[in-house]
C-alpha positions, 0 to 999 in steps of 0.5 A: 540227532547224534549216532549211537556209540555202540551201533551207530544207529540214528534212532536216538532220542533226548532222555534227560541231563547228566548230573552236570546238566549235559543232555543225555541220549537214548539210543532206540535200537539197542538200549545205550545211553550216552552222551555227546562228546563226553569227557573222563571225570577224575575223581582225586583222593581228597573226594573219595576220602569225603565219600568214605567219610559220607558213607559212615552218615545217615545219607542216601547214595543219591544224596552222597552224589549231590554232595561231592558231584559225582554221578550216580553210576559212579558212585554206586561202581565205588561202593560196590567195590569198596563192599566187596573188598571190606573184610569181613572178620572183626578186627580188635584188641588182643584179650587174654583168657579171663572173665568177658561178658558179651551181649548178642541181640538182633537187628531186622533189616531188608534187601531191595523189598520189605519181603526179603528180610536179613536180619544182623546178628551182632555180638558185642563185649560189654567192657570194651563196647568192641563189635566183636562178631556179626552175620547176616541171614536169616532168623534161624538157629543157623544163623545164630551158629553162625554169629558164634563161629564169627567170635574170636576163639577167647571169647567163645572159651570164656565168655559169659553171654548175654541175649533175648529170649529168642530160641536159637540162642538156646540151640547153640550157645554153651548153657553153663555161660548163656543167660537168658535176660529181659530188656529191663534187666540192662544186660543187653543194654550196650548191643541194644543202644549199638543198634540204635546207633547202627539205625541211625548213621547208615541209612539203609538199616533205617526202618522205614527209607528209600535209601535201602540195599539192592544188593545183599552184598553192599548190604553186608560189605557196609555192614562191615565197614561201619564195624570197622570204623566203630571199633577203631573210634572206640577209645583204649 
């Protein structure tokens, strides 16, 4: 058996294969996993661009790794870096003060296990369909406040806001411009449709999925990555 590259121990055993089929070994002394005569594969720009597009589709990480023939560990490191660098605030078209309509809703999700609920709070401009605010947290008034704070100032000054009857909204939104409505009214249909789009396009937000987020940072970062892509793809 080969020596461990970290501790030089000969207490190594075969431990499956990497994605290319090459034999992988495990050091029983220090726990290091390695291959003999490793070669560093450079991931080119077209492959990275393809991965960026696939991250916007309902494909689990393992599926993306198989499709583009990169290791799951490299892909995970790439996603970690992308999530950390993604801007966590909206980029929308400039708006003038005037009549505006906003729809708000919450979307249930989880990180690592279903006991760790993370609610996605979203706000949408009913005219342009842009997502204009988002926050991930508990289903509390504090999170509703964070959503309100994430909206651009012009919306906080002018917009009429439609929501469901969840009490946290009443505690935060300006009472004169807050409208509580039922789903049957159609006044929150656009944001509810976006919630469905998000679940259909990003596998980590599917209700019953093995592709759930293991990291809250990545959960939030890839949510924002999708929001930026969604807003940029809307017609002018």
